[in-house]
C-alpha positions as CSV (number, residue, x, y, z in Angstrom):
1,M,11.2,22.6,-18.3
2,L,13.0,19.6,-19.7
3,G,11.9,18.1,-22.8
4,G,11.7,14.7,-24.7
5,D,15.4,15.5,-26.6
6,D,16.6,15.8,-23.8
7,F,16.1,12.6,-21.9
8,R,19.0,10.4,-21.9
9,A,19.5,6.4,-21.7
10,D,23.0,6.6,-20.9
11,V,21.7,8.8,-17.4
12,V,19.5,5.9,-16.4
13,L,22.7,3.0,-16.8
14,D,25.0,5.3,-15.2
15,A,21.9,5.7,-12.2
16,L,21.8,1.9,-12.1
17,A,25.5,1.0,-12.1
18,R,25.4,3.1,-8.6
19,R,23.1,0.8,-7.0
20,P,24.2,-2.8,-5.8
21,D,21.3,-4.6,-7.2
22,G,21.4,-2.0,-10.5
23,A,25.1,-3.5,-10.8
24,A,24.2,-7.3,-10.4
25,V,21.4,-6.3,-13.7
26,L,24.1,-4.6,-15.6
27,A,26.5,-7.6,-15.6
28,L,23.7,-9.7,-17.1
29,A,23.3,-7.3,-19.8
30,D,22.0,-9.3,-22.4
31,S,19.9,-8.6,-26.1
32,G,16.4,-8.2,-25.3
33,V,17.1,-7.0,-21.7
34,A,15.5,-3.2,-20.7
35,V,15.1,-1.8,-17.1
36,V,11.4,-0.4,-17.2
37,G,8.7,2.0,-15.5
38,G,9.3,3.5,-12.3
39,F,13.0,3.3,-12.6
40,V,13.6,5.1,-15.5
41,R,11.0,7.7,-15.0
42,D,12.4,8.8,-11.4
43,T,16.0,8.9,-12.9
44,L,14.9,11.0,-15.8
45,L,13.3,13.2,-13.8
46,G,16.1,13.3,-11.3
47,I,14.7,11.4,-8.6
48,E,15.8,8.9,-6.4
49,P,14.1,5.7,-7.7
50,R,12.9,3.2,-5.4
51,E,13.0,0.0,-7.0
52,V,14.6,-1.8,-10.2
53,D,12.0,-3.1,-12.1
54,V,13.4,-5.6,-15.3
55,V,11.6,-6.7,-18.6
56,V,13.5,-9.5,-20.5
57,E,12.1,-11.1,-23.4
58,G,12.4,-14.5,-22.8
59,D,12.3,-16.3,-19.3
60,A,11.6,-14.2,-16.5
61,E,12.7,-17.1,-13.2
62,A,15.8,-18.0,-15.3
63,F,17.1,-14.6,-15.7
64,A,16.2,-14.1,-12.1
65,R,17.8,-17.0,-10.8
66,R,21.0,-15.5,-12.9
67,L,21.3,-12.4,-10.5
68,G,22.0,-15.0,-7.4
69,G,20.0,-15.1,-3.9
70,S,16.1,-16.3,-3.5
71,V,14.1,-16.3,-6.2
72,V,9.6,-16.4,-5.6
73,T,7.8,-16.8,-9.4
74,H,4.5,-16.3,-10.1
75,A,3.9,-18.2,-13.4
76,A,0.7,-17.0,-14.7
77,F,2.0,-13.4,-15.1
78,G,5.7,-14.5,-15.8
79,T,7.5,-12.6,-13.3
80,A,9.7,-13.3,-10.5
81,R,11.4,-11.5,-7.7
82,A,15.1,-12.2,-6.3
83,V,16.2,-11.4,-3.2
84,G,19.7,-10.7,-1.9
85,D,21.6,-9.4,1.1
86,G,19.7,-6.1,0.9
87,W,18.3,-5.6,-2.5
88,S,15.4,-6.6,-4.1
89,I,14.7,-7.1,-7.8
90,D,11.4,-7.5,-9.8
91,V,11.9,-9.4,-13.2
92,A,8.9,-9.8,-16.0
93,A,8.8,-11.4,-18.9
94,A,7.7,-8.9,-21.7
95,R,3.9,-9.5,-22.2
96,R,0.6,-8.6,-23.8
97,E,-2.3,-8.9,-21.3
98,R,-6.2,-9.6,-21.9
99,Y,-8.8,-9.1,-19.4
100,P,-11.3,-11.5,-19.3
101,R,-13.8,-9.1,-17.1
102,P,-13.4,-6.1,-16.0
103,G,-11.1,-6.0,-12.8
104,A,-10.1,-9.1,-13.5
105,L,-6.2,-10.1,-13.2
106,P,-5.1,-10.3,-17.3
107,L,-4.7,-12.9,-19.1
108,V,-0.5,-12.4,-20.8
109,E,0.9,-13.8,-23.5
110,P,5.0,-13.5,-24.2
111,A,5.5,-10.3,-26.5
112,T,8.3,-7.6,-27.5
113,L,9.5,-5.0,-25.1
114,T,7.7,-2.0,-27.0
115,E,4.4,-4.3,-26.9
116,D,5.2,-4.7,-23.5
117,L,6.0,-1.1,-23.0
118,A,1.8,-0.3,-24.8
119,R,-0.3,-2.3,-22.3
120,R,1.6,-0.4,-19.0
121,D,-0.5,2.0,-16.9
122,F,0.2,5.6,-18.0
123,G,2.5,7.2,-20.4
124,A,5.1,8.8,-17.9
125,N,5.9,4.8,-16.6
126,A,6.2,3.2,-20.2
127,V,9.4,3.6,-20.6
128,A,12.3,1.4,-20.7
129,V,16.6,1.5,-21.3
130,T,17.9,-1.5,-23.1
131,L,20.6,-2.9,-21.1
132,A,23.0,-4.0,-24.0
133,G,22.3,-1.4,-26.5
134,G,21.8,1.3,-24.0
135,D,18.8,2.7,-26.4
136,L,15.8,4.8,-24.9
137,L,12.5,3.0,-25.7
138,A,9.1,4.7,-24.9
139,A,5.3,4.3,-25.8
140,A,3.9,6.8,-28.1
141,G,3.7,10.1,-26.2
142,A,5.3,9.0,-22.8
143,L,8.6,10.8,-23.1
144,E,6.3,13.9,-23.7
145,D,4.4,13.1,-20.5
146,L,7.5,13.5,-18.8
147,A,8.6,16.4,-20.1
148,E,5.0,18.0,-18.8
149,R,5.5,16.1,-15.5
150,R,1.7,14.7,-16.6
151,L,-0.2,11.6,-15.9
152,R,-2.2,9.8,-19.1
153,A,-3.5,6.8,-19.2
154,L,-2.8,5.1,-22.7
155,H,-5.8,3.4,-23.9
156,D,-9.4,4.4,-22.8
157,R,-10.2,1.0,-21.5
158,S,-7.7,1.2,-18.7
159,F,-9.2,2.2,-15.5
160,I,-12.3,-0.6,-17.0
161,D,-9.5,-3.7,-17.3
162,D,-8.0,-3.0,-14.3
163,P,-9.6,-0.6,-11.5
164,T,-6.1,-0.5,-9.4
165,R,-5.0,1.9,-11.8
166,V,-7.6,4.4,-10.4
167,M,-5.8,4.3,-7.0
168,R,-2.3,4.2,-8.5
169,L,-3.1,7.5,-9.9
170,A,-4.1,9.1,-6.7
171,R,0.0,7.5,-5.6
172,Y,1.7,9.0,-8.7
173,R,0.0,12.6,-8.6
174,H,0.5,13.4,-5.0
175,R,4.2,11.6,-4.9
176,L,5.4,13.1,-8.1
177,G,3.6,16.4,-7.9
178,F,2.1,15.6,-11.5
179,T,-0.9,17.0,-13.6
180,V,-3.8,14.6,-14.7
181,D,-4.4,14.7,-18.3
182,A,-7.8,15.8,-18.8
183,A,-9.2,12.6,-20.6
184,T,-7.6,10.6,-18.2
185,A,-8.7,12.5,-14.9
186,A,-12.8,12.1,-16.7
187,L,-12.4,8.4,-17.3
188,A,-11.3,8.0,-13.8
189,D,-14.0,9.8,-12.3
190,A,-16.3,7.7,-14.7
191,A,-14.2,4.7,-13.4
192,T,-15.5,2.1,-10.3
193,L,-13.7,-0.1,-7.9
194,D,-16.6,-2.7,-7.3
195,T,-15.4,-5.1,-9.7
196,L,-11.9,-5.6,-8.0
197,S,-11.4,-8.3,-5.0
198,G,-11.1,-7.2,-1.8
199,A,-7.3,-8.6,-1.5
200,R,-6.2,-6.2,-5.1
201,V,-7.9,-3.7,-3.1
202,T,-6.0,-4.5,0.1
203,A,-2.9,-4.6,-1.9
204,E,-3.2,-1.4,-3.2
205,L,-4.4,0.2,0.2
206,R,-1.3,-1.2,1.7
207,L,0.6,1.1,-1.0
208,A,-1.0,4.4,-0.6
209,L,-0.2,4.0,3.5
210,L,3.5,3.5,2.8
211,E,3.4,7.3,0.6
212,P,5.1,10.2,2.2
213,D,1.4,11.8,2.8
214,P,-0.7,8.7,2.6
215,L,-3.8,10.7,3.3
216,A,-3.0,12.8,0.1
217,P,-3.9,10.3,-2.5
218,L,-6.4,8.2,0.1
219,A,-8.6,11.4,0.4
220,D,-8.4,11.1,-3.7
221,L,-10.3,7.9,-3.1
222,Q,-13.0,9.4,-1.4
223,G,-16.0,7.9,-2.9
224,K,-14.3,5.5,-4.8
225,L,-14.1,3.5,-1.6
226,P,-15.6,3.4,1.6
227,I,-13.3,5.5,3.7
228,V,-13.4,9.0,5.3
229,V,-10.4,11.2,5.6
230,D,-10.3,13.4,8.2
231,R,-7.0,14.3,8.6
232,A,-6.9,16.3,11.8
233,L,-8.4,12.9,13.5
234,V,-5.6,11.2,11.8
235,E,-3.2,13.8,13.0
236,R,-3.9,13.5,16.6
237,A,-4.7,9.8,16.7
238,L,-0.4,9.9,15.0
239,A,0.7,11.9,18.2
240,L,-0.4,9.5,20.5
241,T,0.5,6.3,18.8
242,P,3.9,4.8,20.2
243,A,7.0,3.7,19.2
244,D,5.7,0.1,19.2
245,A,2.5,0.2,17.4
246,D,1.8,0.1,13.6
247,R,2.0,3.9,12.5
248,Q,-0.1,2.8,9.2
249,L,-2.7,0.8,10.9
250,V,-4.0,3.9,12.7
251,I,-4.0,5.5,9.9
252,L,-6.4,3.1,8.1
253,G,-8.5,2.6,11.1
254,A,-8.6,6.1,11.5
255,I,-10.5,6.0,8.1
256,V,-12.7,3.8,9.1
257,A,-13.4,4.5,12.9
258,N,-16.5,6.9,11.7
259,L,-18.1,4.3,8.9
260,P,-20.8,1.9,10.4
261,A,-19.8,-1.9,9.9
262,S,-20.2,-3.0,6.2
263,D,-19.4,-6.0,4.7
264,W,-16.3,-3.2,2.4
265,V,-14.0,-4.2,6.1
266,D,-14.8,-7.5,6.2
267,S,-13.7,-8.0,2.7
268,L,-10.2,-6.8,3.0
269,E,-7.3,-9.4,3.4
270,L,-5.8,-8.2,6.9
271,T,-4.1,-10.2,9.4
272,A,-5.8,-11.3,12.0
273,Y,-4.2,-8.5,13.9
274,E,-4.9,-5.8,11.6
275,R,-8.6,-7.3,11.7
276,R,-8.7,-6.8,15.3
277,V,-7.4,-3.2,15.3
278,L,-10.1,-2.3,12.6
279,E,-13.3,-3.6,14.9
280,R,-12.2,-2.0,17.6
281,A,-11.0,1.2,15.5
282,G,-15.0,0.9,14.6
283,Q,-15.8,1.2,18.6
284,A,-13.6,4.0,19.2
285,E,-16.2,6.7,20.1
286,R,-17.5,4.1,22.6
287,L,-13.9,3.5,23.8
288,A,-13.2,7.0,24.1
289,A,-16.7,7.4,26.7
290,Q,-14.8,4.8,28.3
291,I,-11.4,6.1,29.1
292,A,-13.0,9.4,29.7
293,A,-15.2,8.2,32.3
294,A,-11.8,6.0,34.3
295,G,-11.8,8.0,37.4
296,S,-8.4,6.1,38.3
297,A,-5.4,4.2,36.7
298,S,-7.0,0.7,37.7
299,A,-10.1,1.9,35.8
300,L,-8.3,3.0,32.7
301,R,-6.9,-0.4,33.2
302,D,-10.1,-2.5,33.2
303,A,-11.2,0.0,30.2
304,L,-8.2,-0.5,27.7
305,R,-6.5,-4.3,28.8
306,G,-6.4,-6.2,26.0
307,V,-6.9,-3.5,23.8
308,P,-4.1,-2.7,20.7
309,P,-2.5,0.3,21.1
310,E,-3.1,1.1,18.0
311,A,-7.2,1.4,19.0
312,V,-5.9,3.5,21.8
313,A,-4.6,6.2,20.1
314,I,-7.6,6.5,18.0
315,A,-10.0,6.4,20.4
316,G,-7.9,9.2,22.4
317,A,-8.6,11.2,19.1
318,F,-11.8,11.8,19.7
319,G,-11.2,13.5,22.3
320,P,-9.6,12.1,25.7
321,V,-6.2,12.7,24.9
322,A,-4.6,13.0,27.9
323,G,-6.2,9.7,29.2
324,A,-4.6,7.9,26.1
325,R,-1.5,9.5,26.6
326,R,-1.0,8.0,30.2
327,W,-2.2,5.0,29.4
328,L,0.3,4.1,26.4
329,E,2.9,6.0,28.0
330,E,3.0,5.1,31.6
331,L,0.4,2.5,32.7
332,R,0.3,-0.4,30.1
333,G,3.6,-1.6,31.5
334,V,3.4,-1.6,34.7
335,E,3.7,-5.1,36.3
336,L,4.4,-6.7,39.4
337,E,8.0,-7.6,40.6
338,I,6.3,-10.7,42.5
339,G,4.6,-13.7,40.4
340,G,2.2,-17.1,41.6
341,D,5.7,-18.5,42.6
342,D,6.4,-16.1,45.0
343,L,2.2,-16.4,46.9
344,L,2.5,-20.4,46.3
345,A,5.8,-20.4,48.3
346,A,4.1,-18.1,51.1
347,G,1.0,-20.7,51.0
348,V,-1.3,-19.8,48.8
349,P,-2.8,-22.0,47.4
350,A,-3.1,-22.9,43.4
351,G,-6.2,-21.8,42.0
352,P,-8.2,-18.7,41.3
353,E,-7.0,-17.2,44.5
354,L,-3.2,-17.1,43.2
355,G,-4.9,-14.8,40.1
356,A,-6.7,-12.6,42.8
357,R,-4.6,-11.5,44.8
358,L,-2.1,-10.5,42.2
359,E,-4.8,-8.6,40.4
360,R,-5.5,-6.5,43.5
361,T,-2.2,-5.7,44.4
362,L,-1.7,-4.7,40.4
363,R,-4.9,-2.2,40.9
364,R,-3.4,-1.0,44.0
365,K,0.5,-0.2,42.4
366,L,-1.5,1.4,39.6
367,D,-3.4,3.4,42.1
368,G,-0.3,4.5,44.0
369,Q,-1.4,2.4,47.0
370,L,1.6,0.4,47.3
371,T,5.2,1.8,48.4
372,A,7.8,0.3,45.6
373,G,9.2,-2.8,45.3
374,R,9.0,-6.6,46.1
375,A,8.3,-6.3,49.7
376,A,5.6,-4.1,49.4
377,E,3.7,-5.7,46.6
378,L,4.0,-9.5,48.4
379,A,2.8,-7.5,51.9
380,S,-0.9,-6.3,50.0
381,A,-0.9,-9.9,47.9
382,L,-0.7,-11.7,51.3
383,E,-3.3,-9.4,53.3
384,E,-6.5,-10.9,54.0
385,G,-8.9,-9.0,51.5
386,S,-12.6,-10.0,50.5
387,G,-13.2,-13.7,49.7
388,S,-9.6,-13.9,50.4
389,R,-8.3,-18.0,52.1
390,P,-6.5,-17.5,55.3
391,L,-2.7,-19.1,54.3
392,G,-2.1,-22.7,54.8
393,G,1.1,-22.2,56.0
394,C,1.3,-19.5,58.6
395,P,-1.5,-19.9,62.2
396,R,-3.4,-16.9,62.8
397,P,-2.7,-14.5,63.3
398,A,1.1,-15.1,63.0
399,P,3.1,-12.5,61.1
400,L,5.1,-13.3,58.0
401,D,8.2,-12.4,56.8
402,T,7.4,-10.4,53.6
403,T,10.8,-10.8,52.2
404,S,10.9,-14.4,52.3
405,G,7.4,-15.8,53.2
406,D,8.6,-17.6,56.1
407,C,5.9,-17.4,59.3
408,L,7.8,-15.8,62.2
C-alpha cells in the first residue's frame, strides 16, 4: 500500500502535461496557481482523471480568459469555466466559505491555497500541486487518507453546512472503492437533506446518474431521499431502452416509479420532457396493464401513442416485456407512405375526413391487413368506410386508379 511519502508532485505535473487542457494550464504556470482536487487525487492513485480543476490566488475569471476559448463565470463564488475545442477547465479563486444557514449556498471571501484546501469536503480531495513551484500541498491528514483509501470529513459541521456532501460521499465511496471513516459515517447518518433546494438535489442526482454504477450510490441514499432502488426493475427497464432514449432518465424514472405522487418529485429542477417522463413513470403499473391488455398492434398504439420511450421501457419492466419491446423496436416507427396531399389529389375534401381516413389506414397497416406499398395504402384510404363521405372527384360507382388518383 502506498504511504503519504510515496506521493510525488512531478507525477501530477507529468500527467497534466500529457493532456491538451492540462498543457494549456501549465503554459500559464504563475505563482499562486495549482491543480487541485480530483485530478491530483486520481493521478496519485493511478486512476485516469475525469477533469482538470485549477485554483488561483487571485482572479479566476482573468486566468480562465488567458486559457482561451469561451468563458462562463459565477462571480458570487469566484469561479469560471473555460471551454475550448474538446476541453473544459474549471477555475476557482482560492477561498474561505461561510454558510449563513444549513444547506444554503456559501458566502465566500479570498484566501490562500492552504486555506482553500481546509474548506473542502473530504481529506482525499484536499490535495493540490502548485504549477510554478511543483509543491504538493495537502490538508492535515489528507495524504494519509489517500494512502488508506479513506473518505474523511474535514470538520464536524461538514454535512450540516453542505448536505450535498452526503450525496458526494456515496458517489466517491463506490467509484473509488474507498472506505468511510467511522466518525464521518456517523456524521453522514445523522445528516438530513431536507435543507437543500430542489435545484441542488437535482444537480447531485444528475452527477450520481453519470457514475459507472449509478444504482450503488443511489441505494446508499435511500432513507435520505424518497427513492426506492430496485436493481432488478431498473435492469429490466434498461434492457428495453432503445438507443434514442435517455438511459439516465430511465434509471431515475424507475427508482421513483413505485412512489406515490409527492412534492419531492415536483421540487426537482427538470426539463419539461424529463418531468413528462417522470409523470408517466409514476403511472407505470397502470400503463403496464394497458400494454398487457392490448390485443393488437393498433390497440398497442392506442395505449402508447405519445408516451415517451423511457416511460414505455419502465412500464414494460413491470411485466409486459414483449408488448413494450414490440412497440419500441417494431411499431412506434411505422408510418404511412401516403399523406394528406395524396388524398386531396384524389378528391377527398379537406377537413376531419382526411385525418380519419389516414388513421384508419395506419391501423390496418399496423395490424397486417394491407399489402406493402403506396398503392395498397391509397386504396385503403379511399375506401368508403363508416362515416366516410363519397369522393367528390369520381361519380359513384366509378373505380379509381390508386396510383394516380384519377377516375377510370
